[in-house]
Z-matrix of the N, CA and C atoms (Angstrom, degrees):
N
C 1 1.462
C 2 1.523 1 112.16
N 3 1.347 2 116.36 1 -35.23
C 4 1.473 3 119.93 2 -178.98
C 5 1.519 4 107.71 3 -66.23
N 6 1.364 5 117.05 4 -38.40
C 7 1.467 6 117.99 5 -177.76
C 8 1.473 7 111.20 6 -68.84
N 9 1.379 8 116.50 7 -33.38
C 10 1.460 9 117.42 8 176.34
C 11 1.501 10 112.27 9 -63.80
N 12 1.340 11 114.20 10 -39.21
C 13 1.492 12 118.92 11 -179.60
C 14 1.526 13 108.35 12 -65.64
N 15 1.345 14 118.83 13 -41.84
C 16 1.448 15 120.27 14 -178.66
C 17 1.531 16 111.19 15 -64.56
N 18 1.263 17 115.41 16 -35.63
C 19 1.518 18 121.93 17 -178.65
C 20 1.509 19 109.76 18 -60.19
N 21 1.350 20 116.21 19 -36.38
C 22 1.478 21 115.72 20 -177.65
C 23 1.519 22 111.90 21 -99.96
N 24 1.320 23 119.17 22 -23.70
C 25 1.458 24 119.53 23 179.54
C 26 1.518 25 109.16 24 -76.76
N 27 1.327 26 120.13 25 -41.60
C 28 1.471 27 122.03 26 -177.25
C 29 1.566 28 112.35 27 -55.58
N 30 1.322 29 120.82 28 -47.15
C 31 1.469 30 118.41 29 174.76
C 32 1.513 31 112.55 30 -60.03
N 33 1.291 32 114.96 31 -33.99
C 34 1.477 33 119.29 32 -175.48
C 35 1.556 34 108.39 33 -67.70
N 36 1.387 35 115.84 34 -43.52
C 37 1.456 36 119.93 35 -178.91
C 38 1.497 37 112.20 36 -67.50
N 39 1.356 38 116.42 37 -34.78
C 40 1.453 39 119.10 38 179.41
C 41 1.507 40 108.02 39 -71.56
N 42 1.295 41 119.89 40 -38.65
C 43 1.420 42 120.66 41 -179.57
C 44 1.531 43 110.65 42 -65.59
N 45 1.311 44 116.85 43 -37.15
C 46 1.479 45 123.06 44 178.35
C 47 1.500 46 111.74 45 -68.21
N 48 1.337 47 117.46 46 -31.95
C 49 1.459 48 125.55 47 -173.86
C 50 1.522 49 113.27 48 -85.69
N 51 1.282 50 117.96 49 -12.11
C 52 1.452 51 118.39 50 -177.15
C 53 1.514 52 112.02 51 -64.17
N 54 1.274 53 120.73 52 125.87
C 55 1.472 54 126.79 53 -177.56
C 56 1.488 55 109.39 54 -99.34
N 57 1.381 56 115.12 55 179.60
C 58 1.532 57 121.62 56 179.36
C 59 1.543 58 106.70 57 -120.06
N 60 1.275 59 118.78 58 137.05
C 61 1.464 60 123.61 59 177.78
C 62 1.458 61 109.71 60 -72.21
N 63 1.285 62 120.64 61 145.02
C 64 1.442 63 125.44 62 -178.60
C 65 1.482 64 114.21 63 -63.45
N 66 1.409 65 118.53 64 -22.89
C 67 1.381 66 121.53 65 -174.83
C 68 1.522 67 116.25 66 -84.45
N 69 1.296 68 116.67 67 -4.67
C 70 1.474 69 122.18 68 -173.51
C 71 1.532 70 108.93 69 -84.75
N 72 1.324 71 114.34 70 144.34
C 73 1.473 72 118.69 71 -179.13
C 74 1.538 73 109.34 72 -79.96
N 75 1.325 74 116.59 73 172.79
C 76 1.431 75 121.40 74 -175.99
C 77 1.518 76 114.84 75 -64.86
N 78 1.330 77 116.34 76 -30.45
C 79 1.489 78 119.74 77 -179.86
C 80 1.541 79 108.40 78 -67.72
N 81 1.334 80 117.97 79 -47.70
C 82 1.425 81 121.19 80 176.60
C 83 1.490 82 113.90 81 -60.39
N 84 1.350 83 114.19 82 -37.18
C 85 1.463 84 118.09 83 178.39
C 86 1.572 85 111.20 84 -63.25
N 87 1.347 86 113.10 85 -42.29
C 88 1.473 87 120.27 86 179.90
C 89 1.574 88 110.22 87 -64.67
N 90 1.316 89 114.26 88 -44.70
C 91 1.457 90 116.54 89 178.72
C 92 1.532 91 111.95 90 -63.18
N 93 1.340 92 114.52 91 -41.52
C 94 1.471 93 117.69 92 179.42
C 95 1.469 94 113.26 93 -65.33
N 96 1.417 95 113.13 94 -35.95
C 97 1.529 96 118.14 95 177.49
C 98 1.515 97 109.86 96 -64.60
N 99 1.361 98 116.88 97 -41.17
C 100 1.445 99 119.25 98 178.20
C 101 1.479 100 112.12 99 -63.62
N 102 1.344 101 118.12 100 -41.25
C 103 1.461 102 122.41 101 178.43
C 104 1.469 103 111.66 102 -61.46
N 105 1.352 104 115.38 103 -42.53
C 106 1.427 105 122.83 104 -176.18
C 107 1.533 106 109.65 105 -69.97
N 108 1.295 107 115.76 106 -36.47
C 109 1.516 108 123.00 107 -178.43
C 110 1.570 109 107.58 108 -66.25
N 111 1.356 110 110.92 109 -41.29
C 112 1.532 111 115.29 110 -178.87
C 113 1.510 112 109.46 111 -71.29
N 114 1.361 113 118.20 112 -36.72
C 115 1.424 114 121.03 113 176.77
C 116 1.510 115 112.17 114 -66.56
N 117 1.336 116 117.13 115 -36.75
C 118 1.460 117 120.68 116 176.06
C 119 1.477 118 112.35 117 -66.63
N 120 1.365 119 116.45 118 -40.17
C 121 1.385 120 121.52 119 177.99
C 122 1.553 121 112.10 120 -62.43
N 123 1.287 122 118.68 121 -46.44
C 124 1.472 123 123.78 122 176.54
C 125 1.483 124 109.69 123 -60.65
N 126 1.306 125 118.74 124 -44.52
C 127 1.445 126 125.81 125 -178.64
C 128 1.530 127 111.04 126 -60.00
N 129 1.316 128 113.90 127 -47.05
C 130 1.441 129 122.20 128 177.38
C 131 1.522 130 112.69 129 -59.35
N 132 1.384 131 112.61 130 -44.51
C 133 1.492 132 119.06 131 173.48
C 134 1.506 133 113.06 132 -55.35
N 135 1.311 134 111.90 133 -45.84
C 136 1.496 135 116.06 134 -179.31
C 137 1.525 136 111.49 135 -64.76
N 138 1.337 137 114.02 136 -39.35
C 139 1.480 138 115.50 137 -179.74
C 140 1.557 139 110.55 138 -65.28
N 141 1.359 140 117.35 139 -39.06
C 142 1.425 141 122.55 140 179.46
C 143 1.482 142 110.27 141 -62.82
N 144 1.346 143 117.09 142 -39.73
C 145 1.466 144 121.63 143 -176.76
C 146 1.619 145 108.12 144 -69.10
N 147 1.339 146 113.47 145 -40.63
C 148 1.419 147 116.52 146 -178.67
C 149 1.548 148 111.06 147 -69.21
N 150 1.353 149 115.98 148 -34.89
C 151 1.431 150 120.61 149 174.28
C 152 1.517 151 112.70 150 -59.97
N 153 1.344 152 111.66 151 -44.14
C 154 1.507 153 118.31 152 178.24
C 155 1.450 154 109.74 153 -58.84
N 156 1.362 155 118.57 154 -46.85
C 157 1.450 156 123.77 155 179.90
C 158 1.500 157 110.35 156 -59.74
N 159 1.327 158 117.63 157 -42.72
C 160 1.478 159 120.90 158 179.64
C 161 1.550 160 111.35 159 -62.13
N 162 1.341 161 113.69 160 -41.43
C 163 1.467 162 116.28 161 178.52
C 164 1.467 163 112.90 162 -64.20
N 165 1.422 164 118.20 163 -36.48
C 166 1.464 165 122.55 164 179.13
C 167 1.506 166 108.81 165 -68.78
N 168 1.334 167 116.02 166 -39.91
C 169 1.502 168 119.00 167 -179.91
C 170 1.534 169 109.99 168 -65.58
N 171 1.326 170 113.92 169 -38.35
C 172 1.485 171 116.71 170 177.55
C 173 1.524 172 112.48 171 -64.50
N 174 1.389 173 114.06 172 -41.65
C 175 1.431 174 117.77 173 -179.08
C 176 1.536 175 110.07 174 -66.60
N 177 1.332 176 116.31 175 -40.44
C 178 1.480 177 118.89 176 177.16
C 179 1.533 178 113.09 177 -61.44
N 180 1.352 179 112.75 178 -38.94
C 181 1.464 180 117.81 179 -176.66
C 182 1.510 181 109.44 180 -68.42
N 183 1.341 182 117.11 181 -41.68
C 184 1.469 183 122.13 182 178.82
C 185 1.538 184 109.71 183 -62.78
N 186 1.336 185 115.93 184 -41.87
C 187 1.469 186 121.14 185 179.16
C 188 1.544 187 110.21 186 -62.75
N 189 1.313 188 117.00 187 -45.63
C 190 1.501 189 122.78 188 -178.79
C 191 1.567 190 107.21 189 -62.65
N 192 1.342 191 114.67 190 -41.15
C 193 1.525 192 118.30 191 -176.85
C 194 1.528 193 108.96 192 -64.11
N 195 1.322 194 115.58 193 -38.84
C 196 1.471 195 119.69 194 -177.14
C 197 1.547 196 107.45 195 -70.45
N 198 1.367 197 118.59 196 -38.99
C 199 1.448 198 119.28 197 177.43
C 200 1.516 199 113.90 198 -68.81
N 201 1.370 200 114.75 199 -33.49
C 202 1.435 201 118.52 200 176.83
C 203 1.559 202 110.73 201 -64.64
N 204 1.383 203 114.02 202 -39.81
C 205 1.409 204 116.82 203 178.21
C 206 1.526 205 115.78 204 -63.87
N 207 1.346 206 111.05 205 -37.46
C 208 1.460 207 119.17 206 177.38
C 209 1.523 208 111.37 207 -60.88
N 210 1.412 209 116.75 208 -45.17
C 211 1.422 210 123.28 209 176.26
C 212 1.488 211 111.81 210 -58.42
N 213 1.335 212 115.12 211 -47.68
C 214 1.472 213 119.97 212 -179.61
C 215 1.523 214 113.64 213 -60.35
N 216 1.346 215 113.57 214 -36.99
C 217 1.439 216 122.06 215 179.61
C 218 1.531 217 109.02 216 -66.82
N 219 1.377 218 115.45 217 -41.62
C 220 1.415 219 119.56 218 -175.31
C 221 1.593 220 111.81 219 -74.64
N 222 1.286 221 113.51 220 -23.03
C 223 1.502 222 117.48 221 -178.91
C 224 1.536 223 112.63 222 -66.00
N 225 1.324 224 114.39 223 127.64
C 226 1.449 225 120.37 224 -177.90
C 227 1.510 226 109.99 225 -70.10
N 228 1.329 227 119.33 226 145.51
C 229 1.445 228 120.88 227 -170.74
C 230 1.547 229 113.29 228 -100.13
N 231 1.325 230 118.87 229 -27.84
C 232 1.446 231 118.83 230 -176.09
C 233 1.511 232 111.94 231 -123.60
N 234 1.352 233 117.40 232 168.24
C 235 1.386 234 122.57 233 177.07
C 236 1.503 235 112.51 234 -62.26
N 237 1.321 236 116.28 235 -42.53
C 238 1.459 237 123.10 236 -176.18
C 239 1.508 238 109.99 237 -63.40
N 240 1.343 239 115.22 238 -43.23
C 241 1.464 240 118.44 239 179.48
C 242 1.558 241 111.12 240 -63.17
N 243 1.275 242 115.97 241 -39.80
C 244 1.462 243 122.76 242 178.21
C 245 1.486 244 112.07 243 -61.68
N 246 1.363 245 113.18 244 -50.59
C 247 1.433 246 119.58 245 -177.88
C 248 1.556 247 113.19 246 -63.75
N 249 1.341 248 114.95 247 -38.08
C 250 1.451 249 119.09 248 177.76
C 251 1.479 250 110.23 249 -67.16
N 252 1.376 251 119.37 250 -40.81
C 253 1.439 252 121.17 251 179.49
C 254 1.551 253 113.84 252 -62.66
N 255 1.369 254 111.80 253 -41.58
C 256 1.442 255 120.51 254 179.90
C 257 1.575 256 109.81 255 -65.33
N 258 1.309 257 113.90 256 -46.34
C 259 1.504 258 120.25 257 178.02
C 260 1.488 259 114.13 258 -59.54
N 261 1.412 260 115.85 259 -45.74
C 262 1.439 261 116.54 260 179.88
C 263 1.524 262 113.56 261 -67.24
N 264 1.361 263 117.55 262 -46.33
C 265 1.460 264 116.99 263 179.38
C 266 1.480 265 112.84 264 -75.07
N 267 1.334 266 118.92 265 -24.96
C 268 1.432 267 120.27 266 175.14
C 269 1.546 268 111.44 267 -68.16
N 270 1.367 269 116.66 268 -34.00
C 271 1.464 270 120.24 269 176.57
C 272 1.503 271 109.22 270 -66.69
N 273 1.296 272 117.45 271 -39.50
C 274 1.487 273 120.39 272 179.20
C 275 1.525 274 109.24 273 -64.52
N 276 1.333 275 117.55 274 -42.03
C 277 1.447 276 121.31 275 177.37
C 278 1.519 277 112.30 276 -61.10
N 279 1.351 278 117.26 277 -45.55
C 280 1.426 279 121.29 278 -178.55
C 281 1.502 280 111.72 279 -64.45
N 282 1.329 281 114.31 280 -36.79
C 283 1.484 282 120.33 281 -179.35
C 284 1.522 283 108.52 282 -65.09
N 285 1.230 284 120.16 283 -48.29
C 286 1.494 285 124.65 284 177.80
C 287 1.524 286 114.06 285 -60.23
N 288 1.383 287 113.07 286 -40.33
C 289 1.492 288 118.10 287 176.75
C 290 1.494 289 111.78 288 -64.58
N 291 1.283 290 117.25 289 -42.52
C 292 1.525 291 121.06 290 177.37
C 293 1.465 292 113.83 291 -60.70
N 294 1.344 293 116.08 292 -28.62
C 295 1.519 294 117.69 293 -179.78
C 296 1.515 295 110.76 294 -70.10
N 297 1.295 296 117.50 295 -15.45
C 298 1.468 297 119.92 296 177.93
C 299 1.474 298 113.15 297 -68.79
N 300 1.321 299 115.60 298 -37.99
C 301 1.493 300 120.79 299 -172.53
C 302 1.520 301 114.40 300 -55.97
N 303 1.332 302 119.92 301 -52.47
C 304 1.395 303 120.38 302 -179.33
C 305 1.606 304 112.49 303 -60.02
N 306 1.276 305 115.11 304 -30.65
C 307 1.470 306 121.90 305 -179.93
C 308 1.554 307 108.35 306 -66.95
N 309 1.359 308 112.82 307 -47.72
C 310 1.510 309 117.28 308 -178.46
C 311 1.524 310 109.67 309 -67.39
N 312 1.297 311 119.33 310 -32.44
C 313 1.470 312 121.61 311 179.76
C 314 1.523 313 114.11 312 -62.69
N 315 1.344 314 115.76 313 -23.54
C 316 1.447 315 120.94 314 177.37
C 317 1.507 316 111.81 315 -63.46
N 318 1.367 317 116.70 316 -34.76
C 319 1.432 318 123.21 317 178.91
C 320 1.528 319 107.77 318 -160.44
N 321 1.288 320 116.24 319 96.06
C 322 1.487 321 120.43 320 -178.52
C 323 1.514 322 117.03 321 -64.09
N 324 1.331 323 116.72 322 -13.55
C 325 1.434 324 121.34 323 177.32
C 326 1.580 325 107.61 324 -82.29
N 327 1.302 326 119.30 325 -12.12
C 328 1.394 327 124.62 326 177.49
C 329 1.542 328 112.35 327 65.17
N 330 1.275 329 118.03 328 17.76
C 331 1.512 330 122.73 329 -176.50
C 332 1.526 331 107.85 330 -79.52
N 333 1.325 332 116.58 331 -52.22
C 334 1.490 333 118.40 332 -172.80
C 335 1.511 334 111.62 333 -89.38
N 336 1.342 335 117.53 334 -16.99
C 337 1.496 336 120.52 335 -174.34
C 338 1.566 337 108.21 336 -115.81
N 339 1.307 338 118.72 337 17.06
C 340 1.411 339 123.29 338 -174.85
C 341 1.547 340 111.69 339 -57.16
N 342 1.279 341 117.91 340 -49.45
C 343 1.442 342 123.13 341 -176.96
C 344 1.527 343 110.90 342 -65.92
N 345 1.288 344 116.95 343 -39.48
C 346 1.468 345 120.83 344 177.59
C 347 1.544 346 110.51 345 -64.91
N 348 1.273 347 117.92 346 -42.29
C 349 1.439 348 119.03 347 175.30
C 350 1.456 349 112.88 348 -61.37
N 351 1.360 350 117.52 349 -44.16
C 352 1.484 351 121.82 350 178.96
C 353 1.489 352 111.51 351 -60.62
N 354 1.297 353 117.33 352 -40.78
C 355 1.502 354 119.37 353 -178.74
C 356 1.547 355 111.65 354 -65.63
N 357 1.387 356 115.44 355 -36.80
C 358 1.456 357 119.78 356 176.16
C 359 1.550 358 108.76 357 -67.65
N 360 1.268 359 117.79 358 -41.36
C 361 1.479 360 118.11 359 -178.18
C 362 1.504 361 112.54 360 -67.61
N 363 1.361 362 114.92 361 -27.31
C 364 1.503 363 118.89 362 171.78
C 365 1.544 364 110.81 363 -59.60
N 366 1.343 365 113.98 364 -41.46
C 367 1.473 366 119.29 365 178.28
C 368 1.549 367 112.02 366 -65.74
N 369 1.346 368 112.80 367 -38.94
C 370 1.468 369 117.48 368 175.01
C 371 1.588 370 110.49 369 -58.33
N 372 1.323 371 113.28 370 -43.76
C 373 1.486 372 117.70 371 179.80
C 374 1.515 373 114.23 372 -60.43
N 375 1.318 374 114.32 373 -33.85
C 376 1.497 375 118.84 374 -178.62
C 377 1.528 376 108.15 375 -66.87
N 378 1.313 377 122.33 376 -44.77
C 379 1.443 378 124.08 377 179.39
C 380 1.494 379 110.53 378 -73.54
N 381 1.329 380 117.31 379 -31.92
C 382 1.414 381 122.03 380 178.97
C 383 1.585 382 109.46 381 -63.21
N 384 1.314 383 114.24 382 -43.44
C 385 1.491 384 120.90 383 176.76
C 386 1.521 385 109.63 384 -56.04
N 387 1.309 386 117.64 385 -46.90
C 388 1.504 387 121.54 386 179.87
C 389 1.507 388 110.44 387 -60.24
N 390 1.323 389 119.03 388 -36.25
C 391 1.461 390 121.41 389 178.16
C 392 1.548 391 108.71 390 -68.33
N 393 1.311 392 116.16 391 -43.00
C 394 1.459 393 119.86 392 -178.46
C 395 1.524 394 112.44 393 -66.14
N 396 1.301 395 116.39 394 -30.14
C 397 1.443 396 123.33 395 -176.14
C 398 1.540 397 114.83 396 -82.43
N 399 1.334 398 118.17 397 -0.74
C 400 1.440 399 121.24 398 -179.52
C 401 1.525 400 108.88 399 -60.91
N 402 1.343 401 118.93 400 133.83
C 403 1.433 402 121.51 401 178.18
C 404 1.518 403 110.11 402 -94.98
N 405 1.284 404 117.44 403 95.78
C 406 1.439 405 123.43 404 -175.80
C 407 1.515 406 112.47 405 -69.52
N 408 1.286 407 122.08 406 149.94
C 409 1.438 408 121.29 407 168.49
C 410 1.523 409 110.79 408 -52.84
N 411 1.338 410 116.84 409 150.19
C 412 1.470 411 119.62 410 -173.24
C 413 1.496 412 112.61 411 -50.84
N 414 1.350 413 118.20 412 -40.71
C 415 1.473 414 122.04 413 -175.67
C 416 1.507 415 113.13 414 -61.99
N 417 1.391 416 117.10 415 -23.18
C 418 1.396 417 121.37 416 -174.09
C 419 1.445 418 116.21 417 -111.37
N 420 1.348 419 117.65 418 11.04
C 421 1.435 420 121.77 419 -179.30
C 422 1.584 421 112.11 420 -59.49
N 423 1.314 422 116.76 421 -29.22
C 424 1.471 423 120.27 422 177.97
C 425 1.516 424 111.61 423 -63.61
N 426 1.389 425 115.69 424 -43.13
C 427 1.394 426 120.88 425 177.31
C 428 1.516 427 112.75 426 -67.47
N 429 1.331 428 117.03 427 -40.50
C 430 1.480 429 121.04 428 175.60
C 431 1.486 430 110.79 429 -60.13
N 432 1.328 431 117.76 430 -38.74
C 433 1.467 432 120.84 431 177.72
C 434 1.513 433 112.99 432 -62.86
N 435 1.332 434 116.85 433 -40.68
C 436 1.443 435 123.74 434 174.44
C 437 1.547 436 114.28 435 -58.84
N 438 1.383 437 111.73 436 -43.05
C 439 1.431 438 119.49 437 176.49
C 440 1.481 439 113.78 438 -63.67
N 441 1.340 440 114.76 439 -43.63
C 442 1.456 441 120.52 440 176.35
C 443 1.486 442 113.30 441 -62.98
N 444 1.339 443 115.94 442 -38.14
C 445 1.485 444 120.06 443 -178.23
C 446 1.554 445 109.08 444 -65.04
N 447 1.309 446 115.02 445 -40.78
C 448 1.449 447 119.76 446 -177.33
C 449 1.556 448 111.00 447 -62.62
N 450 1.261 449 114.10 448 -40.54
C 451 1.517 450 122.14 449 179.78
C 452 1.560 451 110.25 450 -67.89
N 453 1.301 452 115.86 451 -39.37
C 454 1.444 453 118.83 452 178.95
C 455 1.533 454 110.48 453 -66.61
N 456 1.310 455 117.40 454 -40.58
C 457 1.446 456 121.54 455 178.48
C 458 1.580 457 109.65 456 -63.45
N 459 1.334 458 114.11 457 -40.54
C 460 1.438 459 118.14 458 179.34
C 461 1.513 460 111.43 459 -66.68
N 462 1.326 461 118.63 460 -44.20
C 463 1.458 462 120.98 461 179.41
C 464 1.519 463 114.66 462 -63.66
N 465 1.395 464 114.33 463 -40.78
C 466 1.481 465 117.27 464 179.10
C 467 1.554 466 110.38 465 -66.72
N 468 1.283 467 116.80 466 -38.47
C 469 1.434 468 118.84 467 -179.15
C 470 1.456 469 112.56 468 -64.77
N 471 1.368 470 117.23 469 -38.23
C 472 1.460 471 120.66 470 176.88
C 473 1.528 472 112.53 471 -63.53
N 474 1.341 473 115.43 472 -40.83
C 475 1.501 474 121.45 473 179.23
C 476 1.586 475 106.54 474 -61.75
N 477 1.279 476 116.23 475 -41.78
C 478 1.493 477 118.96 476 -177.30
C 479 1.524 478 110.18 477 -72.72
N 480 1.296 479 119.54 478 -33.31
C 481 1.389 480 120.83 479 176.07
C 482 1.499 481 112.73 480 -61.02
N 483 1.355 482 114.19 481 -46.45
C 484 1.436 483 120.53 482 -177.11
C 485 1.536 484 110.22 483 -66.97
N 486 1.385 485 115.56 484 -35.53
C 487 1.449 486 121.20 485 174.19
C 488 1.537 487 110.37 486 -59.15
N 489 1.342 488 112.14 487 -49.29
C 490 1.461 489 118.41 488 178.43
C 491 1.526 490 114.33 489 -54.86
N 492 1.298 491 114.89 490 -40.16
C 493 1.493 492 119.43 491 177.73
C 494 1.523 493 109.89 492 -65.19
N 495 1.351 494 115.83 493 -43.76
C 496 1.536 495 120.33 494 175.45
C 497 1.519 496 112.38 495 -56.90
N 498 1.312 497 113.54 496 -40.70
C 499 1.451 498 118.39 497 -174.04
C 500 1.562 499 114.76 498 -92.96
N 501 1.346 500 112.94 499 3.90
C 502 1.479 501 120.26 500 -176.41
C 503 1.523 502 111.89 501 53.32
N 504 1.367 503 114.53 502 38.51
C 505 1.474 504 123.25 503 -176.76
C 506 1.486 505 108.66 504 -102.75
N 507 1.345 506 115.22 505 92.01
C 508 1.528 507 119.74 506 -175.19
C 509 1.551 508 110.60 507 -61.91
N 510 1.319 509 116.50 508 -36.10
C 511 1.439 510 119.88 509 -176.38
C 512 1.492 511 110.04 510 -67.73
N 513 1.280 512 121.03 511 -40.22
C 514 1.473 513 125.13 512 178.23
C 515 1.549 514 108.37 513 -66.16
N 516 1.287 515 118.31 514 -38.16
C 517 1.455 516 121.64 515 176.50
C 518 1.462 517 110.95 516 -63.71
N 519 1.319 518 121.34 517 -51.42
C 520 1.443 519 128.01 518 -178.19
C 521 1.496 520 111.63 519 -61.31
N 522 1.348 521 118.35 520 -45.87
C 523 1.391 522 122.50 521 -178.43
C 524 1.517 523 113.88 522 -62.68
N 525 1.358 524 115.71 523 -39.14
C 526 1.462 525 121.18 524 -176.45
C 527 1.505 526 110.75 525 -85.43
N 528 1.365 527 118.69 526 -17.85
C 529 1.502 528 117.59 527 168.94
C 530 1.501 529 107.09 528 -64.28
N 531 1.314 530 117.31 529 -42.37
C 532 1.502 531 118.15 530 179.56
C 533 1.518 532 111.93 531 -62.80
N 534 1.343 533 116.90 532 -37.25
C 535 1.483 534 119.15 533 176.58
C 536 1.495 535 111.68 534 -68.04
N 537 1.337 536 118.34 535 -34.21
C 538 1.394 537 125.39 536 177.15
C 539 1.549 538 110.22 537 -58.01
N 540 1.324 539 115.74 538 -49.54
C 541 1.474 540 122.04 539 -178.66
C 542 1.513 541 108.90 540 -68.73
N 543 1.324 542 117.68 541 -34.18
C 544 1.484 543 121.64 542 176.25
C 545 1.514 544 107.89 543 -60.16
N 546 1.353 545 116.61 544 -49.69
C 547 1.471 546 121.87 545 -179.69
C 548 1.532 547 113.16 546 -57.13
N 549 1.391 548 115.00 547 -42.89
C 550 1.447 549 123.28 548 -178.56
C 551 1.468 550 109.18 549 -66.10
N 552 1.383 551 117.39 550 -39.96
C 553 1.461 552 121.01 551 178.66
C 554 1.541 553 112.14 552 -66.13
N 555 1.280 554 117.12 553 -40.40
C 556 1.453 555 122.98 554 173.47
C 557 1.553 556 112.43 555 -60.15
N 558 1.344 557 113.77 556 -42.38
C 559 1.450 558 123.19 557 -178.22
C 560 1.552 559 106.79 558 -63.93
N 561 1.351 560 118.18 559 -48.62
C 562 1.462 561 117.91 560 179.38
C 563 1.487 562 114.12 561 -63.82
N 564 1.328 563 117.98 562 -34.87
C 565 1.462 564 121.42 563 174.79
C 566 1.479 565 114.70 564 -63.88
N 567 1.382 566 115.49 565 -43.27
C 568 1.426 567 120.56 566 176.71
C 569 1.479 568 113.75 567 -61.87
N 570 1.374 569 114.46 568 -45.41
C 571 1.496 570 119.12 569 -179.61
C 572 1.553 571 107.78 570 -62.00
N 573 1.343 572 120.47 571 -42.19
C 574 1.454 573 121.95 572 -178.06
C 575 1.566 574 108.99 573 -62.04
N 576 1.301 575 117.69 574 -42.69
C 577 1.485 576 123.16 575 179.02
C 578 1.492 577 112.83 576 -61.19
N 579 1.345 578 115.62 577 -41.73
C 580 1.423 579 120.64 578 178.47
C 581 1.530 580 110.57 579 -68.89
N 582 1.281 581 118.21 580 -41.07
C 583 1.464 582 122.87 581 179.83
C 584 1.530 583 111.05 582 -62.01
N 585 1.379 584 115.95 583 -32.62
C 586 1.453 585 122.13 584 -173.66
C 587 1.500 586 110.82 585 -82.76
N 588 1.339 587 117.60 586 -3.98
C 589 1.499 588 118.52 587 -179.41
C 590 1.502 589 111.17 588 -70.97
N 591 1.337 590 115.21 589 152.80
C 592 1.501 591 119.67 590 171.73
C 593 1.443 592 104.69 591 -147.77
N 594 1.370 593 116.13 592 170.52
C 595 1.447 594 123.74 593 -177.28
C 596 1.498 595 113.26 594 -58.36
N 597 1.350 596 117.48 595 -33.21
C 598 1.439 597 121.17 596 -173.94
C 599 1.523 598 114.13 597 -69.58
N 600 1.372 599 115.81 598 -32.21
C 601 1.474 600 116.04 599 179.54
C 602 1.528 601 112.26 600 -97.41
N 603 1.295 602 115.98 601 17.61
C 604 1.532 603 120.35 602 177.88
C 605 1.527 604 112.33 603 -51.73
N 606 1.341 605 115.26 604 -46.69
C 607 1.477 606 119.22 605 -175.01
C 608 1.504 607 113.33 606 -71.48
N 609 1.377 608 115.74 607 -15.49
C 610 1.456 609 118.28 608 -175.31
C 611 1.519 610 111.74 609 -83.57
N 612 1.353 611 117.22 610 -21.09
C 613 1.415 612 120.82 611 -177.20
C 614 1.521 613 109.59 612 -96.08
N 615 1.322 614 117.17 613 115.62
C 616 1.434 615 120.06 614 -178.72
C 617 1.519 616 108.55 615 -126.96
């Protein structure tokens, strides 16, 4: 930032410091004064623009600093805190997923109950997002990434299944049912690994 200021202030000081030789007539003095005045004006405009940029940069930096502090504050500090958060939100997720089953049983073709199934899956996505947004301790960010990945696969497969029903595309439905189970399997594995963590193996998980 200091270099930016020097880049615009230096031309300004040079323009202000330009003198007139004693041998020049009044007309040349006037022309030179006009040129200098114009140069000073442009230099001042440049300075003002740079100052505005610096203010914006400072505001952006302060905003980012506040956001970083919020993230740090939200980040869980211990294994137990992380496990408890995953367990609580994981239970909410499982509860909402289980509510889908009785709706599907009403009509397994999903023709008459399509909207009801979609609405329930929207609720599943809400709790899924909360699981994905858990701020794991730094040592366990890799495990949290795997958990998030499994939920994304699950959500996308559900969207495709519902699309397949709309389009009467049996192949799309079947393919994405397989992806759905793959996502759930990954989810279960990630949950098990997180539950198996303890303070002693903290340094082993990177």
